[in-house]
N, C-alpha and C positions, 0 to 999 in steps of 0.2 A: 351275558349280553351277546346277542348275535346281530352284527351290523351288516353282514354281507347277504343275508336272506332277501328274498323279494320284498318282504316287509320287515324292516329292522325291528327287533323286539327283545325283551328280556322276560318273556312269559312262555318260553319253550314251545313256540308255535310248531316247530319241526316235529314235536312229539304228539301233536294233535292234528292229524291229517285232515279230519273233517272240518275243524275250525279253520285251518290254513286254507283249504279249498274255498270255503265260504268267503273268507276275507279277500282272497285272490280274485274271486268272482265279483266282489264289490269294488275292487280297486280300479278297474277300467272305467266304471261309471263315475268314480270320484275324479279321476284324471280328466274325463270328459267335462264334468262339472267345472273343474278348475280352469280348463282352457276356455270354457264359455263364459264363466262368471268371475274368474279371478282377475288380477290386475290386467287391464286392457292395454295392449301395445308394447309390453315389456317382457314377453315370455321367452324371447330369444337372447335377451341380454344377460350378462354375467353380473350377479349381485353378490356383494361381500356379505355373506350371511353366516350366522351361527347355526350349527346343527347339533342336536343332542346326541351324545355318544356314550353317555353313562348316566346313572342315577345317583352317583356319589356327589356330595357337596363340592368337592374340589375337582376341577377339570372336567365338569360334566358336559361341556360343549366345545366344539372346535369351530374355527372361523376360516372361511375360504370362499372363493368365487364359485357360485353355483347358478345355473339356469333354473329358474323356479320350477318348471315342470319336472326337473331332475332331482328336486329336493327329496331327501330321504325321510319321508314321513314315516314314523314308526309308533310302536306301542310300548310305553315305558311306565312301569309301576315302581314305586319305592319298595325297597326290600321288605319281605314279609316278616312280621314278628309272630311266630307261632304261639306265643303266650299272650298275645293281645286279647284284652277283654273289652266289652262294650262299656263306655264310660258314662252313660246317662240314660234317663228314661226308666220305664218299667222293666226293662231287660238289662239294666245296669249290672255289671259284674259277670254276666254270662260271657262265654267264649264268643269272640267275633265270628261272624258267619263267613264261610268260604263259598257257600251256595245260597241262593235266594230262598228265604222261607216262603212256603207256598202262600200263606195268608197275606204276605206283603208284596207279592209279585206285581200287582197292579200299581201300588203306590211307588215302588222302586222304579218301575218302567216309566211312569209319568215323570219322576224326578230326572231320570237320566235323559229321556227324550227332550225335555224342556231345556236342560243344560246344553245338550248336543245341538239343538236347533239354533242357539245363539251364535255358535262358532262360524258356520258357513254364512249366516246372515250378515255378520259384520264384514266379511270379505266382500260380499255382494254390495253392501252399502258403500264400500270404499273403492269400488272397481275402477272408477275414472279418475281418482285423485292423483295418480302418478303423472298425469299429463300437465298438471299445474304445480308441481312440487317446487317449494321455495329454495331448495338446495339439494345437492346430491346426498348430503347427510340425512336430510329429511326423507328423501325418496327411499333410501336404504332402510330407514326406520319403519316406514310404511310397509315395505315388503317383508321385513322381519316380523312385524305384527301379523301380517296376512298369512305367512306360511305357518306360524305357530298356532294361529287360530285353526288352520287346517289340521295340524297335528292334534289339537285338542278334540277336534271332531273324530279323528281316528281313535282316540282314547275312549270316547263314549261308544263309538260303533263297535269296538272290540267287546265291551261289556254286553251290548245288545246281542251280538252274535253268539257269544260264549254262554250266556246265562238265560236267554229268553227265547230260544228256539225259533220257530217260524214267526212268532209275533215280533221277535227282535229283528229278524231279517227283513220283515216288511217295514218296520219302523226305520231301519237303516236306509232302505231304498227311498222312503218318503222324505228323508232328510236331504236327498239330492234332487227331489222334485219340487219342494217348496221354493219360493223365491221372495226375497225381500221386496215389499211393496207391491207384490202381485195381487191383482184384484180377486182372482179365483183361488190361488194357493199362496197366501201370504205366510210369513213366518209367524210363529206362535205368539210371541210377545210383541206388543205394538211398538215399543221403542226400536225394535230391530226391523221395522218397516219404514222408519223415518229416513228421508234422503240425507246423505252425508256428502254433499257435493262441493264443499270448499274446506280449506285446511283449518280454519278456526273451528269449524264443527268437528273435524277429525281430532283435534287436540282436546276439545270438550268431551267427545265421545270416549276417548281413551282415558281421560281424567275421571269422568263421572260414571259412564256406563261400564267400562272395564273394571272400575273400582267396585261397583256392585258385584261383578264377577268374582273379585277377590274375596268378598265376604260370603258369597254363596258357596264358592269352592272351599273356603275355610270351614264353613259349617258342615259341608259334606265330607270333609277330610276327617271328621269325627265319627262318621257313620259306622254303625255296627256291621254293615256289609263291607267286609274288608277289601275286596277288589276295588270298590268305588272309593273308599278312603285312600287307598294307595295310589290310585290313578289321579285323584284330585290333588294329593300332596305334591306330586311331581308337576302337575299343571300349574300350581302356584309358583313354582320355581321360574317357569317361563313367563308367567303373567306379570311378574314384577317389572319386567322391561316395558310392558304395555302401559302400566301405570306411570312409570318414569317418563315415557314419551309424552303422555298427556299432561302431566303436572309441569314438566319443564317446558313443554311446548307453549302452554298458556303463559307461563312465566316469561318466556322470550317475547311473545306478542305484547304482553303488558309492559315489559321493559322498553321495547321499541316505541310503543304508543306513548309512554311517558316522556321518552327522549324527544320525540317529534312535537309533542304538545308544548314542551319547553322552548323549542326552536321557533315555533310559529308565534307571531306577535299577538294573535288572538287566542293562543292556547289550543288551537284546533289541529289535532294530529291528522285529520282527514285532508286538510289543506296541503299537507306535505306527503300525501300518499300513504298514510299509516292507518291503523285501526285504533280509533279513539277509545278511551276507557269506558265511557258510557255504553258503547256498542259491545265491548267485552262483557259488561255487566248484563246486558240483555241476553247474550248467549249463555252466560252462567245461569240466569233465571230459567231459560228454556231447557237446557240439558240437565240441570240438577232436578228440576221438577219432573222431568221425564224419567230420570234414573231412579228416583226414590220410589217410584211405583213398582219397580221390578222386585221389591221385597214382598209384595202382596198386601192384602188387607190388614188393617191395624188390629182387628179382632178376627182371629182365624181358627176355625176348628181343624183345618188341614194342618196348620203349623203345630197345633197341639198333638194331633195324631202322629205327625212325623217325629216329634220329640219323644212322645211316649213309647213309640215303637223302636226307638234307637236308630232312626234313619238319618236324622239331621239335627246336629247339636247347636249350641251357641258358639259364637266366635271364641276360639281358644278355651273351649269348655274345661279342659283339664287344668290349664294354667291359671285361669281367672276365677274359677268358682270352687268353693269348698263343698257345696251341696249340689247334687246332680239329679235330683228328682223333680224339683220345681213344683212340688205339691204343697198346697196350703199357703203359698206366697201370692202376693198380688202385685200388679203393675199399675201405676197411676198414669192415666192419659186424659187428654182433652177430647171431649165429645161434643157434638152439637145437640142441644136441647132447646126447643122453642126458638130457634134461630140464634142462640147464644152459646158460647163456649162454657162447658161445665166440666169439672174434674170428676173422674170416675175411676173406681178400682176394678180391674179386670183380672181374672185368674191368670197367673203368670204364664202357664202353658199356652193359653189362648192369645197371649201377647208376644209370642216368640218372634214374629216378624218385626215387631216394633223394637224388641231388644236388639236384634241384628241391625235394624235401621239406625238405632242410636249409635252403634259403633261406627257405622258408615258416615253418619253426619259429623261425628267428632273428627274423623279422618279428613273429611272435606274441609271442615273449619280450619284444621291445621294448614292445609294447602293454601287456603285463602289468606291466612295470616302471612304466609311466606310471600305470596304475591304482593300483599300490601307493604311488606318490608322492601320489596323491589321498587315499588312506586315511591316510597318514602326516601329511598336512597337517591332517587332522581330529583328530589325536592319538589314533588308534586303533591298537592293536598288531597286529591281524590282518593277514596277508599272503596274497594270492592267488598261485597258481602254475599253470603248465601241467603236466598229467600227462605221463608218458613217452609217446612215440609208440607204445610197445608195449601200452599200457593199453587194454583194452576193444575189441580189434580183432575184426572179423568177416570180414576178407579179408587176404590176404598171408600171409607165412610165420609171423607171430605169432598168427594167428587160431585155431590148434589148441591154443593154450596160454593160460594165465591169468597175469596180471601185476598187481602192485599199482601204486600211483600212481608209484612210483620206477622201475618197469620191472623189478622183481625177480620172477623166476618164483615162482608160488605154485600151490597145487592149485585145481582148479575149486571144490571145497567151500569153501576159504578165501575165494575171490573171492565166492562167493554169500553167505557169511556176513557179508561186509562191503559188499556191494552198496549197501545202504541208506545207508552212510556216504559213499559215493563218487559215486553217481549219483542223479538225481531219483527220489523215490518217488511213488506215487500221491498221497499226502498233500501232498508238496511241490508237485506240479503243481496240485492242487486249491487250495492256498493262493494260489499266484501267480495263477491264473485268477480267484480271488475279488477280487483287487485291480484287475482290468481293467474299470474303469468309465470311460466316455468323458468327457473334459473338452474341450469344444468352444467355449469362450468365448475370444476373442482375449486372449493374454497370460497366461492361467491355465494351471496345470500340475497334473497328478495328484500326490497326496501322496508316492507311492513313487519319484519321479524328480526330480532337480534340473533347473533350467532350463539350456538351452544357454548357452554363453558369449556368443553373438551370434545375430542373425537371419540370414536368407538374402539374399545379394547386396545388402547394405547396408540391408535393411529392418529395422525394429525388431522385438522379440520379440512385441509386441502387434499386429503387422500382421495383417490378415485374409487369411491364406494360403489359406483355402477359403471360398468364398461358396456357401452352401447354397440350392438352388432347390427349395423344398418347396411343394406345393399345400396 
């Protein structure tokens, strides 16, 4: 592990001068992007951040005050197992690859670029959120997520530079040129072009969209291309905090909404300046239906190819499954035939996106149950729920049809007539944005959100998580 180099790393960059020069050439462009598109207005401030200093499970990070432009973005892979073999697909039991097989070059580059593009996109989406943070605790959490998304970009850019030659260098440059929501050069996946301009959406994004990232990274951590597997394994270590931020953030909004609804004579949390639970439900409907699309089409030849080639496995492939070929097995799914749902058997390999989506939906259901326990503890009868994965889809086989929250087929006209009940309206968004006033005194919290259960890394809630340097 080298932490003092211009680019902290544990991949012996100092021994590969050509690669080091290429990454050092990319670095100024990255820093320019960060200053232009990273958190706006806080680059001179001291943020109490964790920084990766090891890849070992114990003591892998240190905490200290850091100005974000000085953050030590580095390249960290989990230790290599020289005996590792590929654990699935037609290449199962072969030695894991240290170099890119020529015939898989295009597929692997597409996988890496798509994953890489999500990292700067989320930073861009959240650029203005710091100005309306509900507490110093939350402001620090936002910036921790942001700098780690930046490090995840470095992880993928390293792979592009080291293993894909000129094509990889050009792709790395393009990652700094695309912009979330830009009309001419948008980010690759539509979810990462959606504005995230208030904190309820930030918590939903880190809950639902980053949770998709967990399952995508976990599937890639099984990859036969060993450097990709090792890079994503360490990314998952950092990603856990992002998911925690989202899940507990929504829980805190829910708790406060329930508290205020009890205090108001009419049970209206909005009357007391809170976010009411039906509004939270609309945000769940929107962000969940957006995130489930990130897994791809329900029936996918690309997913089958990725699995067969040993590029992308199932979630916890080695721990959960006894058989790793997925040949001759079928997956039962609902399809639309003559305007009605019908059960159909699909070859398992062609349903790998849906297999991964199942894991994701189960995890989201667990979080919703937790939020409902929080509501129940407050003595409020309202209950949150996930919509059907068929609801509000814009891609995949359900996108050409309309469904209600339960996943029942309805007409387009019926959907539009009830859209205001199910999804955020302009008025809903305006109300939530009206609550977004910064609270930046240590230990204080905005009225619309409950305090967290504890501070960060043993610090109290009234710790000065951000020190502002203002002239």
